[in-house]
PATI-627511 format. One record per residue (C-alpha): x, y, z; residue number from 1; residue in one letter. Coordinates in Angstrom, 1 decimal, padded with zeros to 4 digits. Layout:
N
X | Y | Z | NUM | A
...
This chain:
102
122.1 | 056.6 | 047.5 | 1 | M
121.6 | 058.8 | 044.5 | 2 | S
118.7 | 061.4 | 044.4 | 3 | S
117.6 | 059.6 | 041.2 | 4 | R
117.3 | 056.3 | 043.1 | 5 | N
114.8 | 057.9 | 045.6 | 6 | R
112.5 | 058.7 | 042.6 | 7 | L
112.3 | 055.1 | 041.5 | 8 | L
109.0 | 053.3 | 042.0 | 9 | E
109.2 | 050.7 | 044.7 | 10 | P
109.2 | 047.6 | 042.2 | 11 | G
111.9 | 049.2 | 040.1 | 12 | I
114.1 | 050.0 | 043.0 | 13 | R
114.0 | 046.3 | 044.1 | 14 | K
115.4 | 045.2 | 040.6 | 15 | V
117.7 | 048.1 | 040.0 | 16 | A
120.8 | 046.5 | 041.6 | 17 | P
120.9 | 044.0 | 038.6 | 18 | V
122.5 | 047.0 | 036.7 | 19 | I
125.6 | 047.2 | 038.8 | 20 | F
125.8 | 043.4 | 039.4 | 21 | K
125.6 | 042.8 | 035.6 | 22 | T
128.4 | 045.4 | 034.7 | 23 | I
130.6 | 044.1 | 037.5 | 24 | S
130.3 | 040.6 | 036.1 | 25 | E
131.0 | 042.0 | 032.6 | 26 | A
134.1 | 043.5 | 033.8 | 27 | A
135.3 | 040.1 | 034.8 | 28 | Q
134.2 | 038.5 | 031.4 | 29 | M
136.8 | 040.8 | 029.5 | 30 | I
139.4 | 038.2 | 030.4 | 31 | R
137.7 | 035.5 | 028.2 | 32 | E
135.2 | 037.2 | 026.0 | 33 | K
135.3 | 040.0 | 023.4 | 34 | D
133.5 | 043.3 | 023.7 | 35 | I
130.5 | 042.5 | 021.3 | 36 | P
129.7 | 039.4 | 023.4 | 37 | E
130.0 | 041.3 | 026.6 | 38 | I
127.7 | 044.0 | 025.4 | 39 | K
125.1 | 041.4 | 024.3 | 40 | K
125.2 | 039.8 | 027.7 | 41 | Y
124.8 | 043.2 | 029.4 | 42 | V
121.9 | 044.1 | 027.3 | 43 | A
120.2 | 040.9 | 027.3 | 44 | D
120.6 | 040.4 | 031.2 | 45 | N
119.2 | 043.9 | 032.1 | 46 | I
116.5 | 044.0 | 029.5 | 47 | N
115.1 | 040.8 | 030.7 | 48 | K
114.5 | 042.4 | 034.0 | 49 | T
110.9 | 044.0 | 034.2 | 50 | G
111.0 | 047.8 | 034.0 | 51 | G
114.6 | 048.1 | 032.8 | 52 | L
115.9 | 049.1 | 029.4 | 53 | E
119.4 | 049.5 | 028.5 | 54 | V
120.0 | 052.9 | 026.5 | 55 | E
123.6 | 052.2 | 026.0 | 56 | Y
126.6 | 050.2 | 027.3 | 57 | F
130.1 | 051.1 | 026.1 | 58 | E
133.7 | 050.3 | 027.2 | 59 | I
135.7 | 053.4 | 027.0 | 60 | A
139.3 | 054.6 | 028.1 | 61 | D
139.4 | 057.2 | 030.9 | 62 | N
141.4 | 059.8 | 029.2 | 63 | I
139.9 | 060.3 | 025.7 | 64 | Q
136.6 | 058.6 | 026.2 | 65 | L
137.3 | 056.5 | 023.1 | 66 | M
135.2 | 053.3 | 023.0 | 67 | T
136.7 | 050.0 | 022.4 | 68 | A
135.1 | 047.7 | 019.8 | 69 | G
137.3 | 044.7 | 020.6 | 70 | S
139.7 | 043.6 | 023.2 | 71 | R
142.6 | 044.1 | 020.7 | 72 | K
141.8 | 047.8 | 020.8 | 73 | E
142.4 | 048.1 | 024.5 | 74 | M
145.8 | 049.6 | 025.0 | 75 | K
148.2 | 048.8 | 028.0 | 76 | K
148.7 | 051.7 | 030.3 | 77 | G
145.2 | 052.9 | 030.0 | 78 | K
142.3 | 052.5 | 032.3 | 79 | K
138.9 | 051.4 | 030.8 | 80 | Y
135.5 | 051.7 | 032.2 | 81 | Y
132.2 | 050.1 | 031.3 | 82 | G
129.6 | 052.9 | 031.1 | 83 | C
125.9 | 052.3 | 031.1 | 84 | I
122.6 | 054.3 | 031.0 | 85 | A
119.4 | 052.4 | 031.8 | 86 | V
115.8 | 053.6 | 031.6 | 87 | K
114.3 | 052.4 | 034.8 | 88 | A
110.6 | 053.1 | 034.7 | 89 | G
110.5 | 056.9 | 034.2 | 90 | K
114.0 | 057.5 | 035.6 | 91 | I
117.4 | 057.3 | 033.7 | 92 | R
120.1 | 055.6 | 035.7 | 93 | L
123.8 | 055.7 | 034.8 | 94 | I
126.7 | 053.8 | 036.3 | 95 | D
130.2 | 052.6 | 035.4 | 96 | N
132.8 | 050.1 | 036.6 | 97 | V
136.4 | 049.7 | 035.8 | 98 | E
137.5 | 047.0 | 033.3 | 99 | F
140.7 | 045.3 | 034.0 | 100 | P
143.2 | 045.1 | 031.1 | 101 | L
143.3 | 041.7 | 029.4 | 102 | V
């Protein structure tokens, strides 16, 4: 457990797993949905959870950290990660998950 997680208020700690769950679901959506729709899903799903507010969610390659605005921009041979920062009460949480190539 991250040291930041220990600082979370008990109510926020209970709902914080929605962050990783949501970005993991988003990683699977890349096969059928385009990035703007995925970003909206992530923000809507997390922001509707009390005490959480998305600061940013981007999908970027792992070498140059260039963000992809659409699936067409994702290049074969590169790895991509969904990167998120969420305000959880008074604490800022960050996480990432690999996005498979489409």
